[in-house]
N, C-alpha and C positions, 0 to 999 in steps of 0.2 A: 441476615443477608441483602444485598439489593436487588429489588424485584426485576424480572426480565422485562427486555423492551419489546415491542410490538415486532420488530423486524427479525429479533432473535427467533420470537415465536413463530411467526408466518416462515424464516428461513428453515427451522425445525421441521415444520409441516410439508414443506416441499421436498425435503428427504425422503418423506415416506408415498409421497405421488411418484417419484422417480421410481423407487422401490418397487409400487406398484404396476409400473408400465411393464415389469415382467413378471413380478409374483399374481396379480390378479388376471393378468390375461390367460396365465397358465392355469389357476384354479379355474376358472370361468368356461375355458374354452378348449382346452388341451385333451381332454377325455373326448369331448365332442369332435375335435380335430384327429386324434387316433382312430377312432371307429368310423367316421364319415368320409374323409380326407384320405389318411394314410392307408387306412384298409386293415388295422388292426382290431381282431375281434375284442369284444366288450370283456371277455375272460382276460385274453392275453393283457390287455389294457390296465385291468384292475390289478393285476399281480405286478406290471411294471410299475404302477403307481405307488403300491404300498412298499416294495423294494427300495424304489430311487429315493423316495421321502423319508423310510429309514436311515437310508444312506447321507442323505441330508439333514435329518436330525444328528447324526454321529457326527458329520461336518460342522456343526454347531459348536460343539465342545472342543474340537480341534480349533475354531477360531476364537474362542474365547479364551484358550491357553494362551494362543498367539498374542491374543491384544492384549491379555495381563502383562504379560513379558515385554511388551515394546511400549516407548516412550520416547517422542520428540519434543524438546525444549520450545520449539517454533509452535507446533502445529498439535500439541498434546497426543494423548492414547488414541483417540477415535476417527480425527477428522481422515489422517494419512490414508486409512484403509477405503475411506470414500473416494479420494483424490484418485488414487492407482486402481482402485477394483471395479470403478463404475462402468467404464468403457467395455472391457472384457463382457461384465456381466450382462450389458444390453446387447454385444455382438452374439453371444449367444443364447439369448432369447431369440434371434433370427436365426441362428442354426435349429434350435429345437423346433422351431414350426417351419422345417425346410426338409419336412424327411423325404427321402429320394426313392424313388423304385426300386428297390434291389430284392426281390422276391420276399416271400414273406419272413424269411429268417435274417434277410440283410435288411429289411426296414426296421424289424422289431430291434434288431442290435444296435442300428443307428439310434432309434429313439431311445434306449439305453444310455447309450453314450452321452449323447447330447444333453436329455434331463440330467442326468448326474453331475455332469460339469457345470450345466446351471445353477443346480444347487449348490455345489460348491463354492461356486462363485458369489452366489447369493448370501449364503451364510458370511463369507470374509467382508461383504459389505454393510450386511444387515445387524448383525453381532455389535459392531463397533457403531452403528447407526443407533442402535436401541439402547445401547450402554451411555450413550452421550447423553440422554435425559437426565439419567439421575447425576450426572456432574455438571449439569448447566446449573441446577437449583434444588436446594432443600425443601423451598417452601411447598405446603400442599397443595396452596391453590395455582399456584404458576405451574407445578406437577399435572396439575388439571387441564390447565390452558395448555401445555405441550401435548398430553393425550388428545385433547380436542382438535388440536391442528395438526396432529397426525392422522387422525380419524377422517378430518375434512380433506386433506391431501390424497388418501386412499381412497376416500369415496368421490373424490372429482374424477379420479382415473377410472372407479368402477362404475361413475354412473354414465361417461362417455363413452365406456365400451357397449354397456347395455342399450345406450341410446342410438348409438351410431353403427355399431356393430354387429351386436345381437340379432338385429332384422335383418342382416344379409344371412345369416346361417340358414339358407334353406335349401332343399332339393333344387339340383339344377345349378348351382351358381358356382363361379371360379371361385372355390374357396381357398384354393393354394395362393392364387395371387392376392387374393385379400389379406390373407395373413402375413405373407410375404411384404406386402407395402406397409401395411399398419406396424408392424415389426420393425422395419427399416425408419419409419419417420419417428418410431418412441428412441433411437439410439441419439437421435439428435436433440430430442425435447429433454430426454432423460440426462445426458449430460450436462444440459443447463441448469437443470435444476439441483443436480448433486452438486454442483460446485456453488451453486446459488446458498446451499447448505453449509457448505465447508466454511465460507467466508461470513458467514453472519451468524451461526450457533456454534459458541464458544466454550469452552470449561471453564469453571468457576468455584466448584466445591474443591477444597484443601485435601489432598492427599499425602499422609506421610510414607507410604510406600509407593514409589511409581513402579517401580518392576516387581512383580508377584511371583514369588515360587511358586512350584507345584503343591509343597505342603502347604504352603499358605492358603493358596487356594482351596485345598482339600478340608482344610482346616473350618474354611468359614462357611463352608456346605454342609460339613457333617452337622452343626449343631444348629442349621438356620431350617428349624422345623415350619415356620409361616411359608417360607419358600417352597419346601418339599409339598405344602398341601397346597400353594397357590399352583403348583406344578402339575400334581395330580387333578385338582380341579379344572385346569384348562384344560388338559388330556382330555378329559369328558367332554367340554365345552366345545373343545375344536374336532373331535369325533364327530358330534352331529352337525356342527357348521359346516364341515367342509361335505358331509352328506349331501347336505341341502345345496351348498353353491355348485356343486358338480352336477347336481340333475336338474337344478333349478331352470334351465333352458328347456330340458325335456320335458319337465312338469308343464310348464305355458305349454309349450307348442305339442306336444302329444296328447296330454291328459286333458289339460282345458282346450287345447284346439287354439288359442289366443297368443302366437307367437307375436303378436301387434301390443301386448301388456308388456312385454318386456322395460321397453323403454320408461311406461309410466311407472314401475317398478322403482327404476332408478333415480327417475325424478322424485318418486316419493324418496327414495333413500337421501339423497341429497338433500333436499328440503328438512328433514328429519335431523339429519347430522348437522346442517347450520342450527336449528334450535337446541339441539342436545349439547351443542358446544357451548352456547350461550347462557345455558343454566345448569350445565354441571357442574361447573366450580361452586355456585348457591348449593347446587343440591348436596356436593359432597361435602359441603360444610355444616348444613343442615343436618343429614341423618348419617352421615358415614360413607368411606367407600365399600366397605362390607356388604352394607345393606343396599348400597344402589346395585352393586353386582349381583346379588341374591334376586332382589325385587325382578331386574331386567330380565334376568335367565327364566325365572316365573312365566316372563312374557312369550320368550321362546318356546317353554314346553305347551302353553297354550294355544300359540300358534302352530305349532308341529301336530297336535293332537287334532286340529279343525282342519289341517292338510290330508291327514290320515284318513278322517272318519267321511268327509265332505265327496258325495259323488262327482264324478265329471262332470255332469249335467248342470250343476251347481256353481257356475263360474264365477261368480261375485264372491260367494262365501269363501271358495279355494281359494280366490285371490287374496280376500280379507285375512284369511289364515298366515299366508306368506307374507304378508304386510307387517303383521303383527309378530311373526316370529323374525322378520329382519329388524324390526324396531328395537327387540330385546337385542340383537347379535350387536347392534352399533350402539348400544349405552354401555354393553360389557366390554367391547374392543376399546371404548375410550377411556371407561377406568382402572381396565386390568392392568395399564401401563404404569398408571401411578402407583397400582399396588405391587407391583413389582420392584418398583423404584426404593419403595419403602422396603422391601426385604435385603437391599443392599445395606442400609444404614442398620438395620439390625445384625447383619453380620459383622460389620465394623464394630457394632456397639459388644458382641460377644469377643471378638478376636482384637479388635485394634488394628485390622486391616481392611482395605478399602478394596473390593474385587468387584466392579461392575462388569467386567468381561466374562466371568465364568459365572456369575451370579445369573446373568441375563442368557448366557451359553444353555445353563441347565433348561431354564425358564422356556428359551424357543426350543430346545432339545424335547421337552414333554409335548409343548404345540405342535410340533412339526410331527410327533409322533402321532398322535390324536389327528392329524391331518393325513398323514398316509393309510390310517385304519380308515378314516372316514371316506376317502376319495375312495377307497378299495373297496369297502361294504356296500358305496355306492354303485359302484361297477358292477359287483357280483351280483347285485339285487337286480340292475338289467339285464345280467346274461342269465340268472335263473329264471326271469319272468318270460325271455326267450327275445328279448329286442332284436330286432333287425336292422340297420341302417337303410332310409331310402322306402320303407313300406309301412303298410298300415299296420299299426300295432294290436295285438291280442289282447283279451282282456287280461290275460296274465301279465303280460308287459306293462300296461296300465297299472296294476296293482303293483308289481316292481316298483316303478317311478316313485307311486304314492309312499310306499315302505321307506325308501332312501329320502325322499324328501319332508315326510313328517313322521312317522313313528321312528325312526332312527335319531333326529334332532331331540326331539322329546325325550326319549328314555334316557340319553346321554347326558342330556343338559339337567334333567333333573339328578342323575347322579351329582352333576357337578356341582347342584346346590346341596347336596346332603354333606359333600365336603367341606364346601364352604363356610355350612353354617357350623362349623368346628375350629374355626379360623380364629385367632387369637389377638392378632396384630391391628388393633383397633387404631384408629386417628388418635385418640389419647394417649394410648401407649408409646406411638411412634413420636407424637410431640415431648415426652417425656424419656425417650432416648436420644432425640436430637439434642434435649437442654444436657443431659449427661455426656454424649461427644463433646459438646462444646465445652463443658467444663473440665473434662479430661484434656482437651486440647489446648485451654488455656494455662494447665496447670504443669504442663509438660507430660503427663500418663499415658494420653497416644502414643505419644513415639516411643515410650518406654515398652508400651505392650506389643508395639510393631518389632521392635528391637529383639524382643523376646521371644519372637515369632520367627523372626529371621536366625537365631541361635539354635531354637530347637530345629528347624529344618535342615542347619547345617551340621548339626550333630546326626542328626537321621541318616544324612547322608554320606557322613563319613563312617557309620556304624556297618 
């Protein structure tokens, strides 16, 4: 297959930049927005994040089935969702950060409804977007480049938020006006980025079955052990990562007393991402995606341990732990998308049917479940420590923040490593699978396998 050109890779990365105008803004600031602006208690906010993010994870499965059942001859399976779902998604981000003062119950109900609607809209855009990578190329190096482009797009947005927005989150500031202005500007920027993706990132991988039945989707998932192991590992990893992300601002502001270091973290993340993007394809070819995932995760474990064990007075040691932890996260988040794309081919190899949508949906479901648990645990740690908005924090509250920022990420990421150590779909095995798939396709066996799967599904539906 012909190598991807630079415009296609950049266009794909632009899509995740657009995604993160909604997603990263929520993961970075929604908890602090709920507690410090909307007046929702930390405990209530934690329950909200848990419930809505689990709903959001279920929405991913719903979106995956819709994607697998849809096909446009002009735009393919995935790009129509990005075209028509992007504007509603961005407008719902504005609504989520515009909680009116309706009393405690009214404001909480509004927060539940708008965040749930945002999650559903995000699923209907992000599942097709994430699935698109596997349909653009099967080359490991190009997939690593797409993962790097995706991470750069996300980090450009995350860095901009950290550099320009996080320093504004201080007592006495007009935070509601700040969030309203930012999210409205993101509607225009995000729409332009999404449509750039639509017109540059195109599907090129052959598929024998354009419209996949429910039975075929289930069959491809049932025997896909590498996907299930990757999902479990990602659940643990995302639980730890979201705990850290949710309280990163609290850690810098309240524990270290250095909110001014937030932009520094963002700049470091951006620089490291560009460095990793340049070397990740070579690193993947040298040691393989699995080892990159494991070694990077161990960096996050080390960083989390430093955060948890370092006294608040040792600012630069604690800050170094935060940076080490985030470097590990960045590397994992680049390579994990290539690993997920590999599991699509594994499922196709086992069944003869290619199901990017439901495969990515299951992967995203477990990741979002991890995000839900991680965000909730972080909020509960704040509540158990007695965190109070706008007040000097007690020693117990500071300890709760350190648990969420350090201990939780370290423990959960270590569990992710233990699972991933048993992962069998190595780069060598994946290359053999691709060779076998191409040989079947050339001989006509792939279409026969697909036809047999359709017949099995039809028979099951009539019995």
